[in-house]
Structure formats: C-alpha cells, structure tokens
C-alpha positions as CSV (number, residue, x, y, z in Angstrom):
1,M,2.5,1.7,19.6
2,E,1.4,1.4,16.0
3,K,-2.3,1.2,17.1
4,M,-1.9,4.2,19.3
5,V,-0.4,6.3,16.2
6,L,-3.3,5.2,14.0
7,I,-6.0,6.0,16.5
8,L,-4.5,9.4,17.1
9,H,-4.2,9.9,13.2
10,I,-8.0,9.1,12.9
11,V,-8.9,11.5,15.7
12,I,-6.8,14.3,14.2
13,C,-8.2,13.7,10.9
14,V,-11.8,14.1,12.1
15,L,-10.9,17.2,14.1
16,L,-9.1,18.6,11.0
17,I,-12.2,18.2,8.8
18,V,-14.4,19.7,11.5
19,L,-12.1,22.6,11.9
20,V,-11.9,23.3,8.1
21,L,-15.7,23.1,7.8
22,L,-15.9,25.7,10.7
23,Q,-14.0,28.4,9.0
24,S,-15.9,31.0,6.9
25,G,-15.1,31.6,3.4
26,K,-14.0,34.9,1.9
27,E,-17.6,35.9,0.7
28,G,-17.7,33.3,-2.0
29,M,-19.7,30.3,-1.9
30,G,-20.2,30.8,1.7
31,V,-22.8,33.4,1.1
32,I,-25.0,30.8,-0.8
33,F,-25.2,28.7,2.4
34,G,-26.0,31.4,4.8
35,G,-22.4,32.5,6.1
36,G,-23.0,36.2,6.0
37,N,-21.4,38.5,8.7
38,T,-23.3,36.9,11.5
39,S,-21.5,33.8,12.7
40,L,-21.0,31.8,16.0
41,F,-17.8,33.7,16.9
42,G,-19.2,37.3,16.4
43,S,-19.0,39.6,13.4
44,S,-15.3,39.5,13.2
45,G,-15.3,35.8,13.3
46,A,-12.8,33.4,15.0
47,G,-10.2,33.6,12.1
48,G,-7.1,33.8,14.4
49,I,-8.2,30.9,16.7
50,L,-9.4,28.6,13.8
51,V,-6.5,29.3,11.6
52,K,-4.1,28.4,14.3
53,L,-6.0,25.4,15.6
54,T,-6.3,24.1,11.7
55,T,-2.5,24.6,11.4
56,F,-1.6,22.7,14.5
57,A,-4.1,19.9,13.5
58,A,-2.6,19.8,10.1
59,I,1.0,19.6,11.4
60,I,-0.1,16.7,13.7
61,F,-1.8,14.9,10.8
62,L,1.5,15.1,8.7
63,V,3.6,13.8,11.7
64,T,1.1,10.9,12.5
65,S,1.1,10.0,8.7
66,L,4.8,9.8,8.4
67,G,5.1,8.1,11.7
68,Y,2.7,5.4,10.9
69,N,4.2,4.9,7.5
70,I,7.5,4.3,9.3
71,L,6.3,2.0,12.0
72,S,4.2,-0.2,9.4
73,S,7.0,-0.3,6.8
74,S,9.5,-1.5,9.4
75,K,7.8,-5.0,9.6
76,F,8.0,-5.7,5.8
77,K,11.7,-5.9,5.0
78,H,11.6,-8.8,2.6
79,S,10.9,-8.0,-0.9
80,S,9.3,-10.3,-3.5
81,T,8.0,-9.6,-7.0
82,I,5.2,-11.5,-8.9
83,L,8.0,-12.6,-11.3
84,E,9.7,-14.7,-8.5
85,M,6.4,-16.7,-7.8
86,V,5.9,-20.0,-9.5
87,K,2.9,-20.1,-11.7
88,Q,0.8,-23.0,-11.0
89,D,-2.5,-24.4,-12.6
90,P,-5.3,-24.1,-10.1
91,F,-7.3,-26.9,-11.8
92,R,-4.4,-29.4,-11.6
93,A,-4.4,-31.2,-8.1
94,T,-0.9,-33.0,-8.6
95,P,2.1,-31.6,-10.3
96,P,3.0,-33.0,-13.6
97,A,5.2,-36.2,-13.6
98,A,8.9,-35.8,-14.4
99,Q,10.1,-36.6,-17.7
100,P,12.9,-39.4,-17.8
101,A,16.4,-38.1,-18.4
102,A,17.7,-38.8,-22.1
103,P,21.0,-40.6,-22.0
104,A,24.1,-38.3,-22.7
105,T,25.6,-40.5,-25.4
106,P,23.8,-42.5,-28.1
107,A,23.9,-46.2,-27.8
108,T,26.0,-48.0,-30.2
109,P,24.7,-51.1,-31.9
110,A,26.2,-54.3,-30.5
111,S,27.9,-56.5,-32.9
112,P,27.0,-60.1,-33.2
113,A,29.6,-62.4,-31.1
114,G,29.8,-65.1,-33.9
115,N,30.8,-62.6,-36.7
116,T,34.3,-61.4,-36.1
117,T,35.9,-62.0,-39.7
118,A,36.5,-59.1,-41.9
119,N,36.0,-59.5,-45.8
C-alpha cells in the first residue's frame, strides 16, 4: 500500500510540474521566452482547463503527501534519543575491566593474641 501511494505521489508530482509550466504568465517574464498571444490552445489560451487540472493535481498531491506520511510514520512507534545511547569508544575492542568493589567498612587492626594485659 505504501509503495502504491509513493508511486502515485511521484506521478502526480511530475504532472503538477508539467501543468504549471504549461500555463502562460500574465505578460510578465513570459514575453521574454516567446509566450505572446499565440499559444498552443489558441489566442484566449487554455486558462480554464489548465487551472482546473492544476488545482486537481495539487489537491491529489497534498492528499498523497499526507497519506504517505501517515502510512510511513505508523511503522515507527518507538522513540529513542541520542542521549539514551551508550557512548562507546570505536578504537577499543573490549570493554574496560570492572574495578573491584571497595569494602563497606574499614578493616580494624588485629590485636596480638599474647598481649591481653592492660597497663
């Protein structure tokens, strides 16, 4: 379904470009490129037909854009950020060795077994 919408979107995009380029300007820059009163569709032009086709193609272009966006975004429901990833050194082949855990309480010095008298 997603590929079909994408193909339709590309075809409509090319059609929209062609339709916009076929339209004659309002005697501005079009005169420089030879777009005077004589045109392919007669002296009055094909303004009504081309405007309607361009509007229809623009609406279909918008619908396929939104449809493809909805179809493609439904696959990616999980979210992750770069901050959640663990930074790893690419030059280190093995992870660093774990440090031994320090004892929770300091060790008390042992008293000598023979010296139990107090002075």
